[in-house]
N, C-alpha and C positions, 0 to 999 in steps of 0.2 A: 504494499499500499504506500503510495506516495504521501509524504507529509508535507503539511503546510510549512511555509517558511514566515517567520516574524521578523519584520525590518523594525529597529527602534532607535532612537537616537542614543548617543552615548551621554551618561551622565556622570559627571565629576563632582565629588561631594556628597552631601548627605541631604536627602529630600524629608520633609515632614508628612508622613501619610496621615497624620490624625491619629497615630497610634498611641496607647499609654502603656508607659510612661513615654513621653515625647524623646525624640532621638536628638533633639536641639538641646543643648545644655541649658541650666538654669539661668545663666548669664547673658545668654542670647549671642555670645562672641563668636562661634564658629562662622567661617566663611560661608556665603550663599552657595547652595548648590548650582552648578555650572553646567547646562545643556548643550552640546554640539551635536548638530544634525546637518544634512545627512552624511553618512558615510564615516564621520571621525577622521582619524589621522591616517595619512597614506602609509602605505609599507615603507619602513625605514625612516619613516617622520617622527619628531619629538612634539610632545606638548608645547604649545605656544600661547601665551597668556595676552589679554587684551591690549597690553602696552608693550608689548615684545615684537621686534622686528627679526626677520630671517632672510638670509640671501638664499635658502633653498626653500623649495615649497614644502610644507608639512601638511597640510590638508588639501582636499579638493577645492578647486576655485568655486566660490559661491556657497561655500558650507556657512550654514548659520551658527551663530554662537547666542546664547541668551544666560546673562547673570545678573543678578538682582533686578532691576529696572532698566536694564539697558540691553539693546539688541546690537548683533555685529554680522557683518559678512567678511569672510576670508577673501583677499583681494591681492593681485599683483599690482605693483607701483610703476608708473611712467619710468623707463630706464634712463631718461635724461635729466630730469629735474625733480626736486623735491616736493613733497606735498607737506603744505603749511598748515599747523595745527589750527583748529576752529574755522576754516574756510571750507565752504561746501567742494566738494570732489565731484569730478564728471567722469563717466566713462568713455573710452575711446571706441565707439560703436559707430559704424557707418553702414551704408548698403550699397557699395560700389561692387561687391563680390556678387553679381546677378549674372545669371547665364542661361543656356538651355541645356536639357539633358542630351547626353551623346547616344544613348538607348534607352528605350523603354525601362521604366522600374514598375513592374507588375504590383497591383493590389495586393498587399500580404507581404511585400518584400520590405526589407531594413536596408538596403543599400542602394544607392543612385551613382550613376557615372555622369559628371559634368564637365563642362570646358571652363578653365581657368580664366579670369578675367587679368589676374595679376599672379606672381609667383605666391605659393602658399607654402607654409612650413606644415610638416607633420603635425596633426591635431592641434592646429591653429585654432580651430573652430570647435573644438572640444567644450562642452557645456553651453555652447551657444545655440543658436535657433535656426532651423530652415523652414522657411515658408514658401509654401506651392500655391501660384495662382492658377486656378484650372480655367478651362477655355471660357472666354468670354466673360470672365470675372464672375462665374456663376457661383462659386465659393472657393475659400481658401483653407489650407490647412497649416498648421504650425507643428514642429517636430523638433524636440530636444536632440541636440546632435550628441551622440557618443563619442565619434572619432573622424578624422579624415585623412587620407593619404597625401603626400607631398605632390606638388606641382612645381616643378623647376622653372617654369616661365609661363607668360601669358599664352592662350591657347592649348596647353598642355590638358591631356584628360586625368581626371582625379575622382576617387570616389568618396563619398560621405555615407557613414552609417548613423542611424538614428536609433532611438531607444524605443519606439512605439511604430509598429508597422505601417505603411500607407494605406490610406482607405480606399484608393481609387487608382486606376493604372496613370502613372507620371508618363505623358507621351513625350515623344521628341517635338519641340516646338513650344511648350509652356515655358512660363517663366519661373524659375527657382532663385529665391534670394536666400543668401546666407548672413546671419548678424553674429558676430562675436560675442561671448559671454559678456555681459556687463560689467562683470567683476575680474575680468582679467587683465585689463590695463587701466589703471584708474589716474587721472591727470588734475593737477591743481590750476584753476583758470588765473587765480591771483598772482602764481608764480610765471604762468605765461606773460601776464601782462607786464610785471617787472623786466621780463627778458625780452619785451616788444614782440613777442610772438601773439598775433591777435587773428588768425585765421579762423578761430571758432568762436571769436567774441560776440556773444550774444545768441550763439547757436547751440548751445549745449543744455542739458537737464542735469542737476546735481543728485547724485544717489546715497550722499553720506558726508560724514564731516569726522577728519581724522582726530583722535584724541592727542597727538604728539605729532612733532615733525617727524615725516617719513622720508627716510633715506631712498634716493633713486634706485629702483629695480629691486627693491626689497618686497617681501610678501609680509602682509600686516591684516589686522583686524579694523573694519571701517564701520563707525558707528552709522545705524540708520534710524533708529528709535530709542527714546528715553530721554532723560536729563543730561545735557550735554553743552560743555562751554563752547559758544561760537563767537566769532568776532561782530562786533555791532558796526554796522556801517556807518551811521553818525554817531554813536557812541551814547545817545540819549533815547535809544529804542526802550520802551517800557517806562518811560519817566513822564510820559505825556498821558493824560486821561483818555482812557479807552483805547490805549495803544497795546494791545495784547497779542494779536494775531502777527506771526513773523513770516518773511518771504525772503528767498536770496535775492541779493543784489546781483549785478551782472558779474562781479568778480569772485562771487562765492560768499561774501559776508551777509549778515542778515539785516533786514531792514522792515519797517512797517510799510504794510501797503498803502499807496496813495489811491484813492478811487477816483481822483481827478486825473491821475496820469493816463497818458494812452495807451501805455504797454501794461502788460499783465505778467508780473512775475510768477515765479515758481514758489508755492507755499513750502514752508520748511517745519512749521509747528507753532507753538506758542509760548509767550513769556511765562517763566514759572514763577519768580518773586513778584510780590508786590511792589509797585515803583514808586510810591509817593515819597519815599525818602530820597529821590532824585537818582542820577545817573549810577551804573554799576561800575565797579573798579576797573580802571586801564582798559575801557571799551570792550570788555568781555561779558558777554550775556549768558545766563543760563536758560537755555532754550529747552523745551521738550520737543526732541525731534519726532516728526509723523511720517517718515519716509516710506513706510512699509508695515506690515503686520508681523 
């Protein structure tokens, strides 16, 4: 008889299950339980705390970490520039890798052959997404990417393997679009502006805020939910009446939304402390991030 498989997150620490006596000591000074999912540590990897950096990858990209009232994603950093603490960080995700199948992938298959638009590294799109636009835009499907083979140059044939089977025949001539994982390569708009790199200025979405300065090319935990110190765009956010809802400014700092402004900024969350006492110290605000569940 085939046995069912139970998939569960990795738990580090002690969970209070409401048992008597409680497994949390009377002083309540034990560290909160830490939940890491999915997948946990990679083979050969080592545990990495929320404020630790690593030059080698220890967890599957996109792994979730939940500890006390904070939530994180495991990410790779921009290989050339630092990520500044407290500024919103954005993913290097574009949609240029779009092409057509070189051979039909039948319904029920997991592998598709495509023509590369540019040179592609092996598994460059792993944990990213493959979107199929079926004939006439009748419908589309999104598939999580498990792996991809190398394409040495534009025009080369390469294969993509997905986790879930195709629901209809993917015929030659359909448009197939690949998107990198949003957690694969994280950039700091603030640092790019300082370095006079403005190619994506005002064209990005922020997915989290680093809790510390991140060295270029390192792997780290990016906070996306919970109380988080964020750089205040004007320095006085939260100190004005009814100034509670916070948004990302164009450089990744947080700012209150102006309903008179023509632009509509991306929401970051809300101000945590009450602000009748004035500005928070050094232009750093305590923001409850709300960038994901």
